[in-house]
C-alpha positions in Angstrom: 109.9 166.8 -23.5 110.5 163.7 -25.6 113.2 163.7 -28.3 112.9 160.9 -30.8 116.1 160.4 -32.9 115.6 158.3 -36.0 118.3 155.9 -37.1 118.8 154.1 -40.4 121.6 152.0 -41.9 124.3 154.4 -43.2 123.5 157.4 -41.1 126.4 159.9 -40.4 127.4 159.7 -36.8 128.0 163.4 -36.1 124.6 164.2 -37.6 123.2 162.4 -34.6 125.7 162.8 -31.9 126.3 166.6 -32.3 122.7 167.4 -31.8 122.2 164.7 -29.2 125.0 166.1 -27.0 123.3 169.5 -27.0 119.7 168.5 -26.5 120.5 165.8 -23.9 121.6 168.6 -21.6 118.2 170.2 -21.6 116.7 169.4 -18.1 114.1 166.7 -18.1 114.7 165.8 -21.8 113.6 162.2 -22.4 115.5 160.7 -25.4 114.9 157.6 -27.5 116.7 156.2 -30.5 114.3 154.6 -33.0 114.8 152.4 -36.1 113.2 149.5 -38.0 114.1 147.1 -35.2 115.6 147.3 -31.8 119.4 146.7 -31.7 122.5 148.2 -33.3 122.3 150.3 -36.4 125.4 150.8 -38.4 126.7 154.2 -39.4 128.1 155.1 -42.8 131.6 153.8 -41.9 130.3 150.5 -40.6 132.7 150.8 -37.7 130.3 152.6 -35.3 126.8 151.5 -34.3 124.1 153.1 -32.2 121.5 151.2 -30.4 117.8 151.7 -31.2 115.5 150.6 -28.4 112.2 151.4 -30.0 110.9 150.5 -33.5 109.2 153.0 -35.9 105.8 151.3 -35.5 105.9 151.8 -31.8 105.9 155.6 -32.1 102.6 157.4 -32.0 103.8 160.9 -30.9 106.8 162.8 -29.8 107.7 166.4 -28.9 110.9 166.6 -31.1 111.4 164.5 -34.2 115.1 164.4 -35.1 116.1 163.2 -38.6 119.8 162.9 -39.4 121.5 162.5 -42.8 124.2 160.4 -44.4 124.7 158.3 -47.5 122.0 155.9 -46.2 119.4 158.5 -46.9 119.0 157.2 -50.5 117.9 153.8 -49.2 115.9 155.3 -46.3 113.6 157.1 -48.7 112.3 153.7 -49.7 112.0 152.6 -46.1 108.2 152.3 -45.7 108.2 152.1 -42.0 110.5 155.1 -41.5 108.6 157.3 -44.0 105.2 156.4 -42.4 106.7 157.3 -39.0 107.8 160.7 -40.1 104.4 161.4 -41.7 102.6 160.2 -38.6 104.6 162.1 -36.0 105.2 165.5 -37.7 101.7 166.9 -37.4 101.8 166.8 -33.6 105.4 167.6 -32.9 106.5 170.7 -31.1 109.6 170.7 -33.3 110.8 168.7 -36.3 114.5 168.9 -36.9 116.6 167.6 -39.8 120.4 167.6 -40.2 122.4 167.5 -43.5 120.6 165.6 -46.3 118.2 164.2 -43.8 116.1 167.1 -45.2 115.5 164.8 -48.2 113.5 162.5 -45.9 111.3 165.4 -44.8 110.9 166.4 -48.4 109.9 162.9 -49.5 107.4 162.9 -46.6 105.8 166.0 -48.1 106.8 168.4 -45.3 109.0 170.9 -47.2 106.8 172.5 -49.9 107.4 176.3 -49.7 109.5 176.0 -46.5 112.9 177.7 -45.9 115.4 175.0 -45.5 119.1 174.4 -44.9 120.9 171.2 -45.9 124.3 169.9 -46.8 125.7 171.9 -49.7 125.8 169.0 -52.1 122.2 168.0 -51.4 120.7 171.4 -52.1 119.3 170.5 -55.5 117.8 167.3 -54.3 116.0 169.1 -51.4 114.9 172.0 -53.7 113.2 169.4 -55.9 110.7 168.8 -53.1 109.6 172.4 -53.3 111.8 173.7 -50.5 113.4 177.2 -50.5 116.9 176.1 -49.9 119.4 178.6 -48.5 123.1 178.6 -47.6 122.6 179.3 -43.9 124.1 177.1 -41.2 120.6 176.5 -39.9 117.1 177.8 -40.5 113.8 177.9 -38.8 110.4 177.9 -40.6 107.7 177.6 -38.1 108.3 174.4 -36.1 110.7 173.1 -38.7 114.4 173.5 -38.0 116.9 172.4 -40.6 120.7 172.3 -40.3 123.4 172.2 -42.9 126.0 169.4 -43.1 127.2 167.2 -40.3 128.8 169.5 -37.7 125.9 172.0 -38.2 123.9 169.6 -36.0 125.5 171.3 -33.0 124.5 174.8 -34.2 121.0 173.8 -35.1 120.5 172.0 -31.7 121.9 175.0 -29.8 119.4 177.2 -31.6 116.6 174.8 -30.7 117.8 174.7 -27.1 117.4 178.5 -26.9 113.9 178.3 -28.3 113.0 175.6 -25.7 114.7 176.9 -22.6 116.0 180.4 -23.3 119.3 181.9 -24.4 121.0 181.5 -21.1 120.3 177.7 -21.1 121.7 177.4 -24.6 124.8 179.5 -23.7 125.4 177.3 -20.7 125.2 174.1 -22.8 127.5 175.7 -25.3 130.0 176.4 -22.5 129.5 172.9 -21.1 130.4 171.2 -24.4 133.1 173.9 -25.0 131.8 174.7 -28.4 133.9 177.7 -29.7 134.9 176.6 -33.2 138.4 177.6 -34.4 139.1 175.0 -37.1 142.7 174.8 -38.3 141.8 175.6 -41.9 139.6 178.6 -41.4 135.9 179.3 -41.1 134.9 179.7 -44.8 131.6 178.4 -46.1 131.4 175.4 -48.5 130.7 177.8 -51.4 134.0 179.5 -50.8 136.1 176.3 -51.1 138.3 175.4 -54.1 136.3 173.7 -56.9 138.7 170.8 -57.0 137.9 170.0 -53.3 134.2 170.4 -53.9 134.3 168.1 -56.9 136.1 165.4 -54.9 133.6 165.5 -52.1 130.7 165.4 -54.5 132.2 162.4 -56.3 132.5 160.6 -53.0 129.0 161.4 -52.0 127.6 160.3 -55.4 129.0 156.9 -54.8 127.6 156.6 -51.3 125.6 153.5 -52.1 128.7 151.7 -53.3 130.6 152.7 -50.2 127.9 151.4 -47.9 127.7 148.1 -49.8 131.5 147.7 -49.4 131.5 148.1 -45.7 132.5 145.2 -43.4 130.5 145.6 -40.3 132.1 143.9 -37.3 129.0 143.8 -35.0 
């Protein structure tokens, strides 16, 4: 199968790398990173770049379309080539996967009307505005559409997809291989259970995502 991971300026690294690390371990998976132009694409911090080696207009079909999120999503919604690529590829994909607020890109492409969707907790209202039925699950499947919650949920959503593609034993083996048995030091509570002060702070930071991106000094 071919996995096409879309990159845009200001993506969140773990949105990409978590799912990549899982899906890259499926036998015979062919992976490509795609953006406006070939070359390095800066993440949201500006200190990490990932190399795209195909451009959006070169893609006519893929088996798995993978759309990450990040503060760069706001600008990506106005990226004509990216949005055209999503609309062009989705009808013939076997699976379309979004992580975090990358679901907003699918929504803007007209793919979420009436669909059950997960996304980052602070992006739920934005995604619901596209007609999606937004839940609080770590990941969700609606037909060939798989959506993950925020950032680290890329691993969970990808393991779920790996099981759909190659069976549960394959997914369990990949989970063992990446030693994914979460035991975070501050508990396993959901975002909705966290203190309001902490949620307000995170939301404030995210609401100023465009300013943070503009202030980056990218050293490459």
